[in-house]
N, CA, C, O and the ligand as a Tripos MOL2 file, in Angstrom:
@<TRIPOS>MOLECULE
protein
  273   271    69     0     0
PROTEIN
NO_CHARGES

@<TRIPOS>ATOM
      1 N          30.0010  259.2360   98.9720 N.3       1 MET1
      2 CA         30.2350  257.7360   99.3630 C.3       1 MET1
      3 C          29.3040  257.4240  100.2990 C.2       1 MET1
      4 O          28.7840  258.1170  101.1740 O.2       1 MET1
      5 N          29.0960  255.7340   99.8500 N.am      2 ILE2
      6 CA         27.9220  255.2290  100.3800 C.3       2 ILE2
      7 C          28.3090  254.6190  101.6520 C.2       2 ILE2
      8 O          29.3140  253.9110  101.7160 O.2       2 ILE2
      9 N          27.3780  254.9120  102.9270 N.am      3 PRO3
     10 CA         27.7180  254.5300  104.0770 C.3       3 PRO3
     11 C          28.0500  253.0450  104.2330 C.2       3 PRO3
     12 O          27.3680  252.2660  103.5680 O.2       3 PRO3
     13 N          29.0280  252.5400  105.0430 N.am      4 PHE4
     14 CA         29.5100  251.3010  105.2460 C.3       4 PHE4
     15 C          28.2850  250.3570  105.4140 C.2       4 PHE4
     16 O          28.2420  249.2870  104.8060 O.2       4 PHE4
     17 N          27.2770  250.7730  106.2570 N.am      5 ARG5
     18 CA         26.0350  249.9440  106.4900 C.3       5 ARG5
     19 C          24.9620  249.7890  105.6420 C.2       5 ARG5
     20 O          24.0000  249.0520  105.8590 O.2       5 ARG5
     21 N          25.1690  250.6490  104.4490 N.am      6 GLU6
     22 CA         24.3540  250.3820  103.5430 C.3       6 GLU6
     23 C          24.8980  249.7000  102.2180 C.2       6 GLU6
     24 O          24.1660  249.6490  101.2290 O.2       6 GLU6
     25 N          26.1540  249.1860  102.1980 N.am      7 GLN7
     26 CA         26.8840  248.4440  101.3170 C.3       7 GLN7
     27 C          26.6530  246.9350  101.2560 C.2       7 GLN7
     28 O          26.5310  246.4040  102.3590 O.2       7 GLN7
     29 N          26.5920  246.3570  100.4810 N.am      8 GLY8
     30 CA         26.5240  244.9230  100.5850 C.3       8 GLY8
     31 C          25.3400  244.3990  101.2270 C.2       8 GLY8
     32 O          24.2930  244.9850  100.9500 O.2       8 GLY8
     33 N          25.2740  243.3190  102.1100 N.am      9 CYS9
     34 CA         24.2590  242.8990  102.8520 C.3       9 CYS9
     35 C          24.5800  242.5000  104.1720 C.2       9 CYS9
     36 O          25.7560  242.3870  104.5170 O.2       9 CYS9
     37 N          23.5970  242.2680  104.9680 N.am     10 ASP10
     38 CA         24.0170  242.0050  106.2760 C.3      10 ASP10
     39 C          25.1170  240.9670  106.3810 C.2      10 ASP10
     40 O          26.0700  241.1590  107.1370 O.2      10 ASP10
     41 N          25.0110  239.8770  105.6460 N.am     11 TYR11
     42 CA         25.7820  238.6570  105.7760 C.3      11 TYR11
     43 C          27.3170  239.0520  105.3870 C.2      11 TYR11
     44 O          28.2700  238.6680  106.0660 O.2      11 TYR11
     45 N          27.4540  239.8790  104.1940 N.am     12 CYS12
     46 CA         28.8900  240.2040  103.7690 C.3      12 CYS12
     47 C          29.4440  241.3690  104.7960 C.2      12 CYS12
     48 O          30.6470  241.4160  105.0550 O.2      12 CYS12
     49 N          28.7160  242.1000  105.2420 N.am     13 ARG13
     50 CA         29.0470  243.1240  106.1230 C.3      13 ARG13
     51 C          29.7120  242.4910  107.4440 C.2      13 ARG13
     52 O          30.6230  243.0580  108.0480 O.2      13 ARG13
     53 N          29.1810  241.3010  107.8160 N.am     14 GLU14
     54 CA         29.7670  240.8460  109.1870 C.3      14 GLU14
     55 C          30.9390  240.1810  108.7770 C.2      14 GLU14
     56 O          31.5960  239.7230  109.7130 O.2      14 GLU14
     57 N          31.4370  239.9760  107.5260 N.am     15 LYS15
     58 CA         32.8300  239.4600  107.3380 C.3      15 LYS15
     59 C          33.7940  240.6130  108.0500 C.2      15 LYS15
     60 O          34.7150  240.2340  108.7730 O.2      15 LYS15
     61 N          33.6120  241.7080  107.8800 N.am     16 TRP16
     62 CA         34.3840  242.8410  108.0710 C.3      16 TRP16
     63 C          34.4610  242.9780  109.4840 C.2      16 TRP16
     64 O          35.5080  243.2720  110.0620 O.2      16 TRP16
     65 N          33.1480  242.7280  110.1700 N.am     17 ILE17
     66 CA         32.9750  242.8640  111.7100 C.3      17 ILE17
     67 C          33.2660  241.8990  112.4850 C.2      17 ILE17
     68 O          33.9190  242.0280  113.5210 O.2      17 ILE17
     69 N          32.7800  240.7840  112.0270 N.am     18 TYR18
     70 CA         32.9600  239.4530  112.9210 C.3      18 TYR18
     71 C          33.8930  238.1500  112.2010 C.2      18 TYR18
     72 O          33.9470  236.9940  112.6210 O.2      18 TYR18
     73 N          34.4180  238.5760  111.3000 N.am     19 ARG19
     74 CA         35.3320  237.7650  110.1960 C.3      19 ARG19
     75 C          34.8260  236.5280  110.1850 C.2      19 ARG19
     76 O          35.3990  235.5650  110.6940 O.2      19 ARG19
     77 N          33.5030  236.4740  109.4880 N.am     20 SER20
     78 CA         32.7310  235.3500  108.9330 C.3      20 SER20
     79 C          33.5560  234.9680  107.5790 C.2      20 SER20
     80 O          34.6090  235.4110  107.1220 O.2      20 SER20
     81 N          32.6230  233.9320  107.1090 N.am     21 ASP21
     82 CA         33.5260  233.5090  105.5910 C.3      21 ASP21
     83 C          32.9570  234.1750  104.3950 C.2      21 ASP21
     84 O          33.1680  233.7520  103.2580 O.2      21 ASP21
     85 N          32.2990  235.1250  104.6340 N.am     22 GLN22
     86 CA         31.7330  236.0750  103.6770 C.3      22 GLN22
     87 C          31.9600  237.3270  103.6210 C.2      22 GLN22
     88 O          31.8310  237.8800  104.7130 O.2      22 GLN22
     89 N          32.3250  238.1690  102.5440 N.am     23 PRO23
     90 CA         32.5530  237.5370  101.4120 C.3      23 PRO23
     91 C          33.6760  236.8450  100.9260 C.2      23 PRO23
     92 O          34.7450  237.1260  101.4680 O.2      23 PRO23
     93 N          33.6820  235.7980   99.8090 N.am     24 GLY24
     94 CA         34.5750  235.0270   99.7390 C.3      24 GLY24
     95 C          35.8460  235.7300   98.8370 C.2      24 GLY24
     96 O          35.6040  236.5230   97.9270 O.2      24 GLY24
     97 N          37.1840  235.3420   99.2010 N.am     25 PHE25
     98 CA         38.2100  236.1140   98.4750 C.3      25 PHE25
     99 C          38.1400  235.4180   96.8510 C.2      25 PHE25
    100 O          37.8990  234.2550   96.5270 O.2      25 PHE25
    101 N          38.4480  236.6110   96.0040 N.am     26 ILE26
    102 CA         38.5520  236.0260   94.4570 C.3      26 ILE26
    103 C          39.7910  236.4940   94.1370 C.2      26 ILE26
    104 O          40.2140  235.9190   93.1340 O.2      26 ILE26
    105 N          40.7250  237.4940   94.6830 N.am     27 GLY27
    106 CA         42.1320  237.6390   93.9350 C.3      27 GLY27
    107 C          42.4370  239.2190   94.4820 C.2      27 GLY27
    108 O          41.7340  240.0250   95.0910 O.2      27 GLY27
    109 N          43.8560  239.2670   93.9570 N.am     28 GLU28
    110 CA         44.3970  240.5250   94.5290 C.3      28 GLU28
    111 C          45.1200  241.1250   93.3820 C.2      28 GLU28
    112 O          45.5780  240.4420   92.4660 O.2      28 GLU28
    113 N          45.2170  242.4300   93.4490 N.am     29 ALA29
    114 CA         46.1830  243.1080   92.2180 C.3      29 ALA29
    115 C          46.6180  244.3680   92.7490 C.2      29 ALA29
    116 O          45.6960  245.0550   93.1870 O.2      29 ALA29
    117 N          47.7790  244.8670   92.8310 N.am     30 ASP30
    118 CA         48.1810  246.3260   93.1010 C.3      30 ASP30
    119 C          47.8140  246.5410   94.5440 C.2      30 ASP30
    120 O          47.2920  247.6160   94.8400 O.2      30 ASP30
    121 N          48.0160  245.6930   95.4170 N.am     31 GLY31
    122 CA         47.8280  246.1030   96.6850 C.3      31 GLY31
    123 C          46.4200  245.7850   97.1840 C.2      31 GLY31
    124 O          46.1810  245.6430   98.3830 O.2      31 GLY31
    125 N          45.5490  245.6830   96.2840 N.am     32 SER32
    126 CA         44.0690  245.6030   96.7970 C.3      32 SER32
    127 C          43.5480  244.2630   96.8470 C.2      32 SER32
    128 O          43.8020  243.5210   95.8980 O.2      32 SER32
    129 N          42.9300  243.8870   97.7060 N.am     33 ARG33
    130 CA         42.3920  242.3230   97.5950 C.3      33 ARG33
    131 C          40.8640  242.5020   97.3470 C.2      33 ARG33
    132 O          40.2540  243.3950   97.9340 O.2      33 ARG33
    133 N          40.2090  241.6060   96.4270 N.am     34 PHE34
    134 CA         39.0450  241.4470   96.0610 C.3      34 PHE34
    135 C          38.2180  240.3480   96.5280 C.2      34 PHE34
    136 O          38.6690  239.2030   96.4910 O.2      34 PHE34
    137 N          36.9390  240.6120   97.0060 N.am     35 TYR35
    138 CA         36.0090  239.6050   97.3520 C.3      35 TYR35
    139 C          34.5800  239.6770   97.0410 C.2      35 TYR35
    140 O          34.1180  240.8160   97.0970 O.2      35 TYR35
    141 N          33.6990  238.6600   96.7000 N.am     36 ARG36
    142 CA         32.6520  238.6840   96.3430 C.3      36 ARG36
    143 C          31.5180  237.8170   97.3360 C.2      36 ARG36
    144 O          31.6860  236.6380   97.6470 O.2      36 ARG36
    145 N          30.5580  238.4940   97.6830 N.am     37 CYS37
    146 CA         29.4760  238.0460   98.3370 C.3      37 CYS37
    147 C          28.6220  236.9020   97.5180 C.2      37 CYS37
    148 O          28.0780  237.1010   96.4320 O.2      37 CYS37
    149 N          28.6120  235.7520   98.2020 N.am     38 ALA38
    150 CA         27.5960  234.5830   97.4590 C.3      38 ALA38
    151 C          26.1990  234.9250   97.4950 C.2      38 ALA38
    152 O          25.4170  234.5340   96.6280 O.2      38 ALA38
    153 N          25.8330  235.7010   98.5510 N.am     39 LEU39
    154 CA         24.4410  236.0980   98.8280 C.3      39 LEU39
    155 C          24.0020  237.2130   97.7900 C.2      39 LEU39
    156 O          23.1620  237.0110   96.9140 O.2      39 LEU39
    157 N          24.6440  238.3720   97.9820 N.am     40 CYS40
    158 CA         23.9770  239.6220   97.4590 C.3      40 CYS40
    159 C          24.7690  239.9540   96.1150 C.2      40 CYS40
    160 O          24.4590  240.8560   95.3370 O.2      40 CYS40
    161 N          25.9360  239.0020   95.9550 N.am     41 ARG41
    162 CA         26.8240  239.0140   94.7050 C.3      41 ARG41
    163 C          27.4970  240.4610   94.6860 C.2      41 ARG41
    164 O          27.7940  240.9750   93.6070 O.2      41 ARG41
    165 N          27.7100  241.0460   95.7860 N.am     42 SER42
    166 CA         28.4470  242.3550   95.8350 C.3      42 SER42
    167 C          30.0420  242.3010   95.6450 C.2      42 SER42
    168 O          30.7050  241.7260   96.5080 O.2      42 SER42
    169 N          30.6680  242.8800   94.5430 N.am     43 TYR43
    170 CA         32.1530  242.9620   94.8970 C.3      43 TYR43
    171 C          32.5450  243.8400   96.0470 C.2      43 TYR43
    172 O          32.0430  244.9500   96.2220 O.2      43 TYR43
    173 N          33.4310  243.3260   96.8060 N.am     44 TRP44
    174 CA         34.4590  244.3770   97.7600 C.3      44 TRP44
    175 C          35.6590  244.5090   97.5360 C.2      44 TRP44
    176 O          36.2060  243.4530   97.2190 O.2      44 TRP44
    177 N          36.3800  245.4950   97.5750 N.am     45 GLU45
    178 CA         37.8260  245.7480   97.6560 C.3      45 GLU45
    179 C          38.3260  246.1550   98.8900 C.2      45 GLU45
    180 O          37.6690  246.8810   99.6360 O.2      45 GLU45
    181 N          39.4260  245.7490   99.1590 N.am     46 LEU46
    182 CA         39.9840  245.8620  100.4640 C.3      46 LEU46
    183 C          41.4200  246.4350  100.0640 C.2      46 LEU46
    184 O          42.3640  245.7000   99.7750 O.2      46 LEU46
    185 N          41.4720  247.6470  100.0760 N.am     47 GLY47
    186 CA         42.7310  248.2920   99.8780 C.3      47 GLY47
    187 C          43.6120  248.8000  100.9730 C.2      47 GLY47
    188 O          44.0130  248.0520  101.8650 O.2      47 GLY47
    189 N          43.9300  250.1360  100.9040 N.am     48 PHE48
    190 CA         44.7450  250.7550  102.2070 C.3      48 PHE48
    191 C          43.6550  251.1640  103.1090 C.2      48 PHE48
    192 O          43.8030  251.2120  104.3300 O.2      48 PHE48
    193 N          42.5270  251.4680  102.4820 N.am     49 ASP49
    194 CA         41.5630  252.0680  103.4750 C.3      49 ASP49
    195 C          40.3750  251.0730  103.9660 C.2      49 ASP49
    196 O          40.6100  249.8710  103.8400 O.2      49 ASP49
    197 N          39.3280  251.3930  104.4240 N.am     50 TYR50
    198 CA         38.1820  250.5900  104.8790 C.3      50 TYR50
    199 C          37.8530  249.8140  103.4590 C.2      50 TYR50
    200 O          38.2350  250.1620  102.3420 O.2      50 TYR50
    201 N          37.1050  248.7590  103.7740 N.am     51 PRO51
    202 CA         36.7310  247.8250  102.7430 C.3      51 PRO51
    203 C          35.4690  248.4000  102.1010 C.2      51 PRO51
    204 O          34.7240  249.0380  102.8450 O.2      51 PRO51
    205 N          35.1350  248.2580  100.8250 N.am     52 SER52
    206 CA         33.9810  249.1130  100.2100 C.3      52 SER52
    207 C          33.3730  248.3530   99.2260 C.2      52 SER52
    208 O          34.0290  247.3950   98.8180 O.2      52 SER52
    209 N          32.5240  248.5020   98.8520 N.am     53 VAL53
    210 CA         31.7340  247.7680   97.5330 C.3      53 VAL53
    211 C          32.0560  248.3230   96.4020 C.2      53 VAL53
    212 O          31.7110  249.5010   96.3030 O.2      53 VAL53
    213 N          32.7600  247.7360   95.2600 N.am     54 VAL54
    214 CA         33.1260  248.3780   94.0940 C.3      54 VAL54
    215 C          32.1270  247.6920   92.9130 C.2      54 VAL54
    216 O          31.4940  246.6800   93.2120 O.2      54 VAL54
    217 N          32.0200  248.2220   91.6950 N.am     55 ASP55
    218 CA         31.4600  247.7290   90.6250 C.3      55 ASP55
    219 C          32.1970  246.6310   89.8730 C.2      55 ASP55
    220 O          33.4190  246.5320   89.9840 O.2      55 ASP55
    221 N          31.5210  245.8440   89.1480 N.am     56 ARG56
    222 CA         32.2290  244.8420   88.4480 C.3      56 ARG56
    223 C          33.2370  245.0690   87.4700 C.2      56 ARG56
    224 O          34.1040  244.2250   87.2420 O.2      56 ARG56
    225 N          33.1670  246.2890   86.8090 N.am     57 GLN57
    226 CA         34.0500  246.9860   85.9150 C.3      57 GLN57
    227 C          35.4150  247.1800   86.4990 C.2      57 GLN57
    228 O          36.4390  246.9750   85.8480 O.2      57 GLN57
    229 N          35.4010  247.6390   87.9240 N.am     58 ARG58
    230 CA         36.4100  247.6880   88.6820 C.3      58 ARG58
    231 C          37.2110  246.5200   88.8890 C.2      58 ARG58
    232 O          38.4370  246.5390   88.7800 O.2      58 ARG58
    233 N          36.5020  245.4410   89.2040 N.am     59 VAL59
    234 CA         37.2280  244.2660   89.3690 C.3      59 VAL59
    235 C          37.7020  243.5980   88.1030 C.2      59 VAL59
    236 O          38.8300  243.1060   88.0870 O.2      59 VAL59
    237 N          37.0170  243.5510   87.1680 N.am     60 LEU60
    238 CA         37.2400  243.3500   85.9110 C.3      60 LEU60
    239 C          38.7240  243.9450   85.3320 C.2      60 LEU60
    240 O          39.5140  243.2930   84.6500 O.2      60 LEU60
    241 N          38.8680  245.0820   85.6940 N.am     61 ALA61
    242 CA         39.9540  246.0480   85.2540 C.3      61 ALA61
    243 C          41.1410  245.4950   86.0220 C.2      61 ALA61
    244 O          42.1840  245.2970   85.3990 O.2      61 ALA61
    245 N          41.0850  245.2650   87.1420 N.am     62 MET62
    246 CA         42.1860  244.9910   88.1230 C.3      62 MET62
    247 C          42.5640  243.5360   87.9690 C.2      62 MET62
    248 O          43.7520  243.2540   87.8130 O.2      62 MET62
    249 N          41.4730  242.4210   88.0070 N.am     63 LEU63
    250 CA         41.7760  241.1680   87.9170 C.3      63 LEU63
    251 C          41.9210  240.5370   86.5080 C.2      63 LEU63
    252 O          42.6520  239.5590   86.3500 O.2      63 LEU63
    253 N          41.3080  241.0280   85.6010 N.am     64 GLY64
    254 CA         41.1640  240.5530   84.4450 C.3      64 GLY64
    255 C          39.7920  239.8270   84.2440 C.2      64 GLY64
    256 O          39.0180  239.6280   85.1800 O.2      64 GLY64
    257 N          39.5450  239.4400   82.9360 N.am     65 THR65
    258 CA         38.2250  239.0550   82.7630 C.3      65 THR65
    259 C          38.0920  237.4160   83.0610 C.2      65 THR65
    260 O          37.0080  236.8970   83.3280 O.2      65 THR65
    261 N          39.2960  236.7060   82.9820 N.am     66 GLY66
    262 CA         39.2630  235.4170   83.1250 C.3      66 GLY66
    263 C          39.2060  234.8770   84.8580 C.2      66 GLY66
    264 O          39.0410  233.7210   85.2460 O.2      66 GLY66
    265 N          39.3500  235.7990   85.4850 N.am     67 ARG67
    266 CA         39.2210  235.6030   87.0510 C.3      67 ARG67
    267 C          37.9380  235.8850   87.6730 C.2      67 ARG67
    268 O          37.7430  235.4620   88.8120 O.2      67 ARG67
    269 N          36.9470  236.6160   87.0040 N.am     68 VAL68
    270 CA         35.8400  237.1130   88.0390 C.3      68 VAL68
    271 C          34.5750  236.3690   87.1600 C.2      68 VAL68
    272 O          33.4140  236.4530   87.5590 O.2      68 VAL68
    273 ZN         26.4410  240.0810  100.6760 Zn       69 ZN69
@<TRIPOS>BOND
     1     1     2 1
     2     2     3 1
     3     3     4 2
     4     3     5 am
     5     5     6 1
     6     6     7 1
     7     7     8 2
     8     7     9 am
     9     9    10 1
    10    10    11 1
    11    11    12 2
    12    11    13 am
    13    13    14 1
    14    14    15 1
    15    15    16 2
    16    15    17 am
    17    17    18 1
    18    18    19 1
    19    19    20 2
    20    19    21 am
    21    21    22 1
    22    22    23 1
    23    23    24 2
    24    23    25 am
    25    25    26 1
    26    26    27 1
    27    27    28 2
    28    27    29 am
    29    29    30 1
    30    30    31 1
    31    31    32 2
    32    31    33 am
    33    33    34 1
    34    34    35 1
    35    35    36 2
    36    35    37 am
    37    37    38 1
    38    38    39 1
    39    39    40 2
    40    39    41 am
    41    41    42 1
    42    42    43 1
    43    43    44 2
    44    43    45 am
    45    45    46 1
    46    46    47 1
    47    47    48 2
    48    47    49 am
    49    49    50 1
    50    50    51 1
    51    51    52 2
    52    51    53 am
    53    53    54 1
    54    54    55 1
    55    55    56 2
    56    55    57 am
    57    57    58 1
    58    58    59 1
    59    59    60 2
    60    59    61 am
    61    61    62 1
    62    62    63 1
    63    63    64 2
    64    63    65 am
    65    65    66 1
    66    66    67 1
    67    67    68 2
    68    67    69 am
    69    69    70 1
    70    70    71 1
    71    71    72 2
    72    71    73 am
    73    73    74 1
    74    74    75 1
    75    75    76 2
    76    75    77 am
    77    77    78 1
    78    78    79 1
    79    79    80 2
    80    79    81 am
    81    81    82 1
    82    82    83 1
    83    83    84 2
    84    83    85 am
    85    85    86 1
    86    86    87 1
    87    87    88 2
    88    87    89 am
    89    89    90 1
    90    90    91 1
    91    91    92 2
    92    91    93 am
    93    93    94 1
    94    94    95 1
    95    95    96 2
    96    95    97 am
    97    97    98 1
    98    98    99 1
    99    99   100 2
   100    99   101 am
   101   101   102 1
   102   102   103 1
   103   103   104 2
   104   103   105 am
   105   105   106 1
   106   106   107 1
   107   107   108 2
   108   107   109 am
   109   109   110 1
   110   110   111 1
   111   111   112 2
   112   111   113 am
   113   113   114 1
   114   114   115 1
   115   115   116 2
   116   115   117 am
   117   117   118 1
   118   118   119 1
   119   119   120 2
   120   119   121 am
   121   121   122 1
   122   122   123 1
   123   123   124 2
   124   123   125 am
   125   125   126 1
   126   126   127 1
   127   127   128 2
   128   127   129 am
   129   129   130 1
   130   130   131 1
   131   131   132 2
   132   131   133 am
   133   133   134 1
   134   134   135 1
   135   135   136 2
   136   135   137 am
   137   137   138 1
   138   138   139 1
   139   139   140 2
   140   139   141 am
   141   141   142 1
   142   142   143 1
   143   143   144 2
   144   143   145 am
   145   145   146 1
   146   146   147 1
   147   147   148 2
   148   147   149 am
   149   149   150 1
   150   150   151 1
   151   151   152 2
   152   151   153 am
   153   153   154 1
   154   154   155 1
   155   155   156 2
   156   155   157 am
   157   157   158 1
   158   158   159 1
   159   159   160 2
   160   159   161 am
   161   161   162 1
   162   162   163 1
   163   163   164 2
   164   163   165 am
   165   165   166 1
   166   166   167 1
   167   167   168 2
   168   167   169 am
   169   169   170 1
   170   170   171 1
   171   171   172 2
   172   171   173 am
   173   173   174 1
   174   174   175 1
   175   175   176 2
   176   175   177 am
   177   177   178 1
   178   178   179 1
   179   179   180 2
   180   179   181 am
   181   181   182 1
   182   182   183 1
   183   183   184 2
   184   183   185 am
   185   185   186 1
   186   186   187 1
   187   187   188 2
   188   187   189 am
   189   189   190 1
   190   190   191 1
   191   191   192 2
   192   191   193 am
   193   193   194 1
   194   194   195 1
   195   195   196 2
   196   195   197 am
   197   197   198 1
   198   198   199 1
   199   199   200 2
   200   199   201 am
   201   201   202 1
   202   202   203 1
   203   203   204 2
   204   203   205 am
   205   205   206 1
   206   206   207 1
   207   207   208 2
   208   207   209 am
   209   209   210 1
   210   210   211 1
   211   211   212 2
   212   211   213 am
   213   213   214 1
   214   214   215 1
   215   215   216 2
   216   215   217 am
   217   217   218 1
   218   218   219 1
   219   219   220 2
   220   219   221 am
   221   221   222 1
   222   222   223 1
   223   223   224 2
   224   223   225 am
   225   225   226 1
   226   226   227 1
   227   227   228 2
   228   227   229 am
   229   229   230 1
   230   230   231 1
   231   231   232 2
   232   231   233 am
   233   233   234 1
   234   234   235 1
   235   235   236 2
   236   235   237 am
   237   237   238 1
   238   238   239 1
   239   239   240 2
   240   239   241 am
   241   241   242 1
   242   242   243 1
   243   243   244 2
   244   243   245 am
   245   245   246 1
   246   246   247 1
   247   247   248 2
   248   247   249 am
   249   249   250 1
   250   250   251 1
   251   251   252 2
   252   251   253 am
   253   253   254 1
   254   254   255 1
   255   255   256 2
   256   255   257 am
   257   257   258 1
   258   258   259 1
   259   259   260 2
   260   259   261 am
   261   261   262 1
   262   262   263 1
   263   263   264 2
   264   263   265 am
   265   265   266 1
   266   266   267 1
   267   267   268 2
   268   267   269 am
   269   269   270 1
   270   270   271 1
   271   271   272 2
@<TRIPOS>SUBSTRUCTURE
     1 MET1         2 RESIDUE 1 A MET
     2 ILE2         6 RESIDUE 1 A ILE
     3 PRO3        10 RESIDUE 1 A PRO
     4 PHE4        14 RESIDUE 1 A PHE
     5 ARG5        18 RESIDUE 1 A ARG
     6 GLU6        22 RESIDUE 1 A GLU
     7 GLN7        26 RESIDUE 1 A GLN
     8 GLY8        30 RESIDUE 1 A GLY
     9 CYS9        34 RESIDUE 1 A CYS
    10 ASP10       38 RESIDUE 1 A ASP
    11 TYR11       42 RESIDUE 1 A TYR
    12 CYS12       46 RESIDUE 1 A CYS
    13 ARG13       50 RESIDUE 1 A ARG
    14 GLU14       54 RESIDUE 1 A GLU
    15 LYS15       58 RESIDUE 1 A LYS
    16 TRP16       62 RESIDUE 1 A TRP
    17 ILE17       66 RESIDUE 1 A ILE
    18 TYR18       70 RESIDUE 1 A TYR
    19 ARG19       74 RESIDUE 1 A ARG
    20 SER20       78 RESIDUE 1 A SER
    21 ASP21       82 RESIDUE 1 A ASP
    22 GLN22       86 RESIDUE 1 A GLN
    23 PRO23       90 RESIDUE 1 A PRO
    24 GLY24       94 RESIDUE 1 A GLY
    25 PHE25       98 RESIDUE 1 A PHE
    26 ILE26      102 RESIDUE 1 A ILE
    27 GLY27      106 RESIDUE 1 A GLY
    28 GLU28      110 RESIDUE 1 A GLU
    29 ALA29      114 RESIDUE 1 A ALA
    30 ASP30      118 RESIDUE 1 A ASP
    31 GLY31      122 RESIDUE 1 A GLY
    32 SER32      126 RESIDUE 1 A SER
    33 ARG33      130 RESIDUE 1 A ARG
    34 PHE34      134 RESIDUE 1 A PHE
    35 TYR35      138 RESIDUE 1 A TYR
    36 ARG36      142 RESIDUE 1 A ARG
    37 CYS37      146 RESIDUE 1 A CYS
    38 ALA38      150 RESIDUE 1 A ALA
    39 LEU39      154 RESIDUE 1 A LEU
    40 CYS40      158 RESIDUE 1 A CYS
    41 ARG41      162 RESIDUE 1 A ARG
    42 SER42      166 RESIDUE 1 A SER
    43 TYR43      170 RESIDUE 1 A TYR
    44 TRP44      174 RESIDUE 1 A TRP
    45 GLU45      178 RESIDUE 1 A GLU
    46 LEU46      182 RESIDUE 1 A LEU
    47 GLY47      186 RESIDUE 1 A GLY
    48 PHE48      190 RESIDUE 1 A PHE
    49 ASP49      194 RESIDUE 1 A ASP
    50 TYR50      198 RESIDUE 1 A TYR
    51 PRO51      202 RESIDUE 1 A PRO
    52 SER52      206 RESIDUE 1 A SER
    53 VAL53      210 RESIDUE 1 A VAL
    54 VAL54      214 RESIDUE 1 A VAL
    55 ASP55      218 RESIDUE 1 A ASP
    56 ARG56      222 RESIDUE 1 A ARG
    57 GLN57      226 RESIDUE 1 A GLN
    58 ARG58      230 RESIDUE 1 A ARG
    59 VAL59      234 RESIDUE 1 A VAL
    60 LEU60      238 RESIDUE 1 A LEU
    61 ALA61      242 RESIDUE 1 A ALA
    62 MET62      246 RESIDUE 1 A MET
    63 LEU63      250 RESIDUE 1 A LEU
    64 GLY64      254 RESIDUE 1 A GLY
    65 THR65      258 RESIDUE 1 A THR
    66 GLY66      262 RESIDUE 1 A GLY
    67 ARG67      266 RESIDUE 1 A ARG
    68 VAL68      270 RESIDUE 1 A VAL
    69 ZN69       273 GROUP 0 **** ****
């Protein structure tokens, strides 16, 4: 697993630490909320565990192609 400090960028990691406005919320499914950073374009998933960067395929599978 990739350490949190190596995921996304400084800007979107601050979201989880300082509650900034990045990454932006894009949708939720099956109890997980998905976000995308406007700077580094990383997708984030916040489920029952700590937030982590996920790949686009995961987001497409969860939210559907029309919303990503
Ligand atoms: Zn970022």
